[in-house]
C-alpha positions as CSV (number, residue, x, y, z in Angstrom):
1,I,-63.5,64.7,54.0
2,G,-61.4,62.1,52.2
3,A,-60.6,63.9,48.9
4,N,-59.5,60.8,47.1
5,G,-60.7,61.4,43.6
6,E,-63.3,59.4,41.8
7,A,-63.5,56.4,44.1
8,I,-66.8,57.6,45.6
9,R,-67.5,60.9,43.9
10,N,-71.0,61.2,42.4
11,K,-71.9,57.7,43.6
12,P,-75.1,57.9,45.6
13,E,-74.7,54.4,47.1
14,F,-71.6,55.8,48.9
15,N,-73.1,59.2,49.7
16,G,-70.6,60.5,47.2
17,Y,-72.4,63.7,46.1
18,N,-70.9,67.1,47.0
19,I,-67.4,65.5,47.6
20,G,-64.6,67.8,46.8
21,T,-61.4,66.5,45.2
22,K,-57.8,67.3,45.5
23,T,-55.8,69.4,43.0
24,C,-53.8,67.1,40.6
25,H,-52.0,68.9,37.8
26,G,-55.3,69.8,36.1
27,I,-53.7,72.5,34.0
28,N,-52.3,69.7,31.8
29,N,-55.8,69.3,30.4
30,V,-55.8,72.7,28.8
31,S,-52.2,73.9,28.6
32,H,-51.7,72.2,25.2
33,L,-54.1,74.9,23.8
34,F,-51.8,77.7,25.0
35,P,-49.6,79.6,22.6
36,D,-46.6,79.0,24.8
37,F,-47.2,75.2,25.0
38,E,-44.1,73.0,24.8
39,S,-44.1,69.3,24.3
40,G,-43.6,67.1,27.4
41,V,-46.6,67.1,29.7
42,G,-45.7,67.9,33.2
43,Q,-42.2,69.1,32.4
44,F,-42.9,72.8,32.2
45,N,-45.3,75.4,33.5
46,C,-47.1,77.9,31.2
47,C,-47.0,81.6,31.6
48,Y,-49.5,82.3,34.3
49,S,-49.7,86.0,33.6
50,S,-50.4,85.6,29.9
51,E,-53.8,87.1,29.0
52,D,-54.1,84.7,26.0
53,N,-53.6,81.7,28.4
54,I,-56.1,83.1,30.9
55,Q,-58.8,83.6,28.3
56,I,-58.2,80.2,26.7
57,A,-58.4,78.6,30.2
58,I,-61.6,80.5,31.0
59,E,-63.2,79.3,27.8
60,Y,-62.1,75.7,28.3
61,Y,-63.2,75.3,31.9
62,E,-66.5,77.2,31.4
63,G,-67.2,75.0,28.4
64,Q,-66.6,71.9,30.5
65,L,-68.9,73.2,33.2
66,N,-71.7,74.2,30.8
67,A,-71.5,70.8,29.1
68,R,-72.0,69.1,32.5
69,L,-74.9,71.4,33.4
70,A,-76.5,70.7,30.0
71,A,-76.2,67.0,30.8
72,G,-78.3,67.5,33.9
73,Q,-75.6,67.7,36.6
74,Q,-76.1,70.1,39.4
75,I,-73.9,72.6,41.2
76,G,-73.2,71.4,44.7
77,R,-74.2,67.9,43.8
78,E,-72.1,66.5,40.9
79,I,-70.4,69.8,40.2
80,V,-68.2,70.9,43.1
81,D,-64.8,72.1,41.8
82,I,-62.4,72.3,38.9
83,D,-58.7,71.5,38.9
84,L,-56.1,74.2,37.9
85,G,-53.2,72.5,39.6
86,H,-49.9,73.5,38.0
87,A,-47.6,71.0,36.2
88,D,-45.5,68.6,38.1
89,T,-42.3,70.7,38.1
90,G,-40.7,73.6,39.9
91,K,-39.8,75.3,36.6
92,F,-41.9,78.5,36.1
93,C,-42.1,81.2,33.5
94,K,-39.5,84.0,33.8
95,C,-41.2,86.7,31.7
96,K,-41.4,90.3,33.0
97,N,-45.0,90.1,34.1
98,C,-44.6,86.8,36.0
99,N,-41.4,88.1,37.7
100,K,-43.3,91.1,38.9
101,L,-46.0,88.8,40.4
102,Y,-43.3,86.6,42.0
103,S,-41.7,89.7,43.6
104,Q,-45.1,90.9,44.8
105,D,-46.3,87.7,46.5
106,G,-43.2,85.4,46.9
107,F,-41.7,83.2,44.2
108,S,-44.1,81.3,42.0
109,T,-47.1,81.5,44.2
110,G,-47.8,85.1,43.0
111,A,-48.3,84.2,39.3
112,V,-50.1,80.9,39.9
113,L,-52.6,82.6,42.4
114,Y,-53.1,85.5,39.9
115,F,-54.0,83.0,37.2
116,T,-56.3,81.0,39.6
117,N,-58.1,84.1,40.9
118,R,-58.8,85.2,37.3
119,I,-60.4,81.9,36.4
120,A,-62.3,81.8,39.7
121,A,-63.6,85.3,39.2
122,A,-64.9,84.4,35.7
123,V,-66.5,81.1,36.9
124,A,-68.2,82.9,39.8
125,E,-69.6,85.6,37.5
126,D,-70.5,83.5,34.5
127,I,-71.7,80.3,36.1
128,S,-71.8,80.2,39.9
129,P,-69.8,81.4,42.9
130,D,-70.4,78.1,44.5
131,I,-67.9,76.2,42.2
132,Y,-64.4,76.0,43.7
133,V,-61.3,76.5,41.6
134,N,-58.5,74.4,43.0
135,M,-54.8,75.3,42.9
136,F,-51.7,73.7,44.4
137,G,-49.5,74.7,47.3
138,Y,-46.7,72.5,46.0
139,W,-43.2,72.7,44.5
140,G,-42.7,76.4,44.2
141,T,-46.1,77.5,45.4
142,C,-46.0,76.2,49.0
143,K,-45.4,79.7,50.5
144,P,-48.6,81.6,51.1
145,P,-48.8,84.9,49.1
146,K,-47.5,88.0,50.8
147,K,-50.1,90.4,49.3
148,T,-52.8,88.8,47.1
149,V,-55.7,87.0,48.8
150,P,-57.4,84.0,47.2
151,L,-60.9,84.6,46.2
152,D,-63.7,83.1,48.2
153,N,-64.2,80.3,45.6
154,V,-60.5,79.3,45.5
155,S,-59.4,76.1,47.1
156,V,-55.8,75.2,47.9
157,S,-54.3,71.7,48.0
158,Y,-51.2,72.0,50.2
159,C,-48.6,69.2,49.8
160,Y,-46.4,67.9,52.6
161,Y,-43.9,66.4,50.1
162,N,-41.2,68.4,48.4
163,D,-40.6,72.0,47.5
164,I,-37.7,74.0,46.1
165,E,-35.5,73.8,49.2
166,K,-37.2,71.3,51.5
167,I,-38.6,67.8,51.8
168,I,-40.9,66.2,54.3
169,C,-39.6,64.4,57.4
170,C,-41.2,61.0,57.6
171,R,-39.8,60.2,61.0
172,H,-41.6,62.9,63.0
173,G,-45.1,64.4,63.1
174,M,-46.4,67.0,60.7
175,S,-46.2,69.7,63.3
176,G,-42.4,69.6,63.2
177,E,-42.2,70.0,66.9
178,D,-39.9,66.9,67.2
179,C,-37.8,67.8,64.1
180,N,-34.1,68.8,64.2
181,P,-33.7,70.0,60.7
182,E,-31.1,68.2,58.7
183,V,-29.9,68.5,55.1
184,C,-30.2,65.7,52.6
185,F,-29.1,66.1,49.0
186,G,-28.9,69.9,49.5
187,M,-32.5,70.2,50.9
188,E,-33.7,70.7,54.4
189,V,-35.6,67.7,55.8
190,A,-38.1,69.0,58.4
191,N,-41.8,69.6,58.9
192,S,-41.9,72.8,60.9
193,T,-41.6,75.0,57.8
194,Y,-44.4,73.0,56.2
195,A,-46.6,73.5,59.3
196,E,-46.0,77.2,59.3
197,E,-46.9,77.5,55.6
198,L,-50.0,75.4,55.9
199,K,-51.3,77.6,58.8
200,G,-50.5,80.6,56.6
201,W,-52.8,79.3,53.8
202,L,-55.5,78.5,56.3
203,E,-55.5,82.2,57.4
204,L,-56.2,83.2,53.8
205,C,-58.4,80.4,52.5
206,D,-61.5,78.6,53.9
207,R,-61.0,75.4,51.9
208,V,-57.6,73.8,52.2
209,I,-57.0,70.1,51.4
210,V,-53.8,68.5,52.5
211,W,-51.9,66.1,50.3
212,Y,-50.6,63.6,53.0
213,Y,-47.7,61.3,52.2
214,P,-47.4,58.8,55.1
215,G,-46.0,55.9,53.0
216,T,-42.8,54.6,51.6
217,W,-41.9,56.0,48.2
218,A,-38.2,55.9,47.3
219,A,-36.7,52.4,47.6
220,A,-40.2,51.1,48.3
221,P,-39.1,47.5,49.2
222,L,-37.1,48.9,52.0
223,S,-40.1,49.8,54.1
224,N,-40.5,51.7,57.3
225,A,-43.4,51.5,59.8
226,L,-44.8,55.0,59.3
227,V,-48.3,54.2,60.7
228,F,-47.3,55.2,64.2
229,N,-47.2,58.9,63.1
230,V,-50.7,58.9,61.8
231,L,-52.7,59.6,64.9
232,E,-50.6,62.6,65.8
233,D,-50.8,63.8,62.2
234,M,-54.5,63.5,62.0
235,K,-55.0,65.4,65.3
236,F,-52.7,68.1,64.0
237,M,-54.7,68.5,60.8
238,R,-58.0,68.5,62.6
239,D,-56.8,71.1,65.0
240,C,-55.6,73.3,62.1
241,G,-59.0,73.2,60.6
242,I,-58.3,71.7,57.1
243,Y,-61.2,70.8,54.8
244,G,-60.0,67.4,53.6
245,I,-57.1,64.9,53.1
246,F,-55.7,63.2,50.1
247,T,-53.5,60.2,51.0
248,C,-50.7,59.6,48.5
249,P,-49.8,56.8,48.2
250,A,-52.8,55.1,49.7
251,Y,-51.2,51.7,49.3
252,R,-47.6,51.4,47.8
253,T,-46.3,48.3,49.6
254,A,-47.7,45.6,51.8
255,T,-46.3,47.2,55.0
256,D,-47.9,50.4,54.0
257,G,-51.3,48.9,53.5
258,I,-52.3,49.5,57.1
259,L,-52.0,53.3,56.5
260,A,-55.1,53.4,54.3
261,Y,-57.1,51.7,57.1
262,A,-55.7,54.0,59.8
263,V,-56.3,57.2,57.8
264,G,-59.8,56.2,56.8
265,R,-60.8,55.3,60.4
266,L,-59.3,58.4,61.9
267,M,-61.1,60.7,59.4
268,W,-64.3,59.7,61.3
269,D,-62.8,60.1,64.7
270,C,-59.2,60.8,65.7
271,D,-59.9,61.7,69.4
272,L,-58.2,58.5,70.5
273,T,-55.7,57.7,73.2
274,D,-52.5,55.9,72.2
275,A,-53.8,52.7,73.7
276,E,-57.1,53.0,71.6
277,Y,-55.1,53.7,68.5
278,E,-52.9,50.6,69.1
279,A,-56.1,48.5,69.5
280,M,-57.3,49.9,66.2
281,L,-54.1,48.8,64.5
282,R,-54.2,45.4,66.1
283,E,-57.8,45.0,64.9
284,Y,-56.6,45.6,61.3
285,C,-53.9,42.9,61.8
286,D,-56.5,40.5,63.2
287,I,-58.7,41.0,60.2
288,M,-55.9,40.7,57.7
289,Y,-53.6,38.0,59.2
290,G,-55.8,36.0,61.7
291,G,-53.7,33.9,64.1
292,G,-50.5,35.5,62.8
293,A,-51.6,39.0,63.7
294,D,-49.5,39.4,66.8
295,N,-46.3,38.5,64.8
296,I,-47.1,41.0,62.1
297,Y,-47.8,43.8,64.6
298,E,-44.5,42.9,66.3
299,Y,-42.7,43.3,63.0
300,L,-44.3,46.7,62.5
301,C,-43.0,47.7,66.0
302,I,-39.5,46.4,65.1
303,L,-39.5,48.4,61.9
304,S,-40.4,51.6,63.9
305,R,-37.6,50.9,66.4
306,Q,-35.0,50.0,63.9
307,T,-35.1,53.3,62.1
308,Y,-32.9,56.2,63.1
309,D,-34.5,58.8,65.3
310,R,-33.5,61.8,63.2
311,C,-35.1,63.6,60.3
312,W,-35.2,61.6,57.1
313,S,-37.6,61.3,54.2
314,A,-39.0,58.0,52.7
315,N,-40.6,59.9,49.8
316,G,-37.6,60.9,47.7
317,F,-34.0,62.2,47.7
318,C,-33.1,59.8,50.5
319,D,-30.5,57.1,51.0
320,P,-32.2,54.2,52.8
321,A,-29.1,53.8,54.9
322,T,-29.9,57.2,56.5
323,R,-33.2,55.8,57.9
324,I,-32.8,52.0,58.3
325,K,-30.5,50.3,60.8
326,F,-29.3,47.6,58.4
327,S,-27.1,46.1,61.0
328,Y,-30.1,45.0,63.0
329,F,-31.6,43.2,60.0
330,R,-28.2,41.6,59.3
331,D,-27.7,40.3,62.9
332,N,-31.4,39.2,63.4
333,F,-32.3,38.0,59.9
334,G,-32.9,34.4,61.1
335,E,-35.2,35.5,63.9
336,L,-37.2,37.7,61.6
337,I,-37.6,34.9,59.1
338,G,-38.8,32.7,62.0
339,L,-41.3,35.4,63.1
340,Y,-42.9,35.3,59.6
341,D,-42.8,31.5,59.3
342,E,-44.6,31.2,62.6
343,A,-47.1,33.8,61.5
344,A,-47.9,31.9,58.3
345,S,-48.4,28.7,60.3
346,L,-50.9,30.4,62.6
347,A,-53.0,31.9,59.8
348,D,-56.7,30.9,59.8
349,S,-57.1,30.9,56.0
350,A,-55.2,30.6,52.8
351,D,-55.9,34.3,52.1
352,Q,-54.4,35.3,55.4
353,E,-51.3,33.1,54.9
354,Y,-50.8,34.7,51.4
355,R,-51.0,38.2,53.0
356,I,-48.4,37.2,55.6
357,I,-46.0,35.8,52.9
358,Y,-46.6,39.0,50.8
359,H,-45.9,41.1,53.9
360,S,-42.6,39.3,54.4
361,L,-41.1,40.5,51.1
362,S,-39.8,43.8,52.6
363,M,-38.2,42.0,55.5
364,Y,-36.4,39.5,53.1
365,Y,-35.3,42.3,50.8
366,T,-33.9,44.4,53.7
367,G,-32.3,41.4,55.4
368,L,-30.6,40.2,52.1
369,I,-29.1,43.6,51.5
């Protein structure tokens, strides 16, 4: 299931009913009502053990659900889940009760899961057990709980991105089997720990959505061809038994655009050989770039080859010089410009020519640096 928010949700023309969504900092919708609220949305986390906060959250979310039911929406159709995702920060409450929950279950996961279970229990009893309550496995809550078990109507959105002491490796697959953990800006860059944590959540929870980050984030104009990891990653997630995927970003740069196509296609069927996957990527290039398709695909292959075969992250906390072989772009800048000039001349339409020129921006930016 592609858990990509409101793009198709509740739209019958796209068979969009009963589509679950990812967790996305939903606590920000209600935290301003909490007694311990501080200004600055997303910069702090509330006290997740506070009885006042819990009761206010129950009243808020049940009020939202009852209003939707009164408007004629149906559970399992338009109403599937609610979002309790914690704020976009790794800073958590340090009160006595929260610290006790951290010790019991492991860092911040304990308090956040306690809060989520309390809301989930109330929603199940007061409205319906068929409504999922979504929480994050993200930035302080990636580790599965040591003791507490999520209730049956709790869903977890687990993020391969950054946590307190680790960040995602973009060079290697999600399983981490090819990673040799390195340290970047004081944090471990490797995927094996993420894979272990994801599997831990899957042992406890029937509905796990993965936030998947296959694109270029930090220093976005300095792109990498990350699409060649996608087939292996999709097979890994399928074999793990996840419920859905949220791709973030779906489209950050022109060279990342092919990622959205690949992920969308592979959600339907990722049982492909490497040759079949290459044919799928070439099909995308044919559609987008016409007669210039072979040149653009060649550049994607060059991008993949001219990155260091070690663990690095394109998502954040990363010096581009640790991932990109700048000397290659310096020594071959003229040839790369010629590759794009030829591609543009071979385009079958003005739209395809524009896309090729747009695609060249990262190459020019990297070469000029």
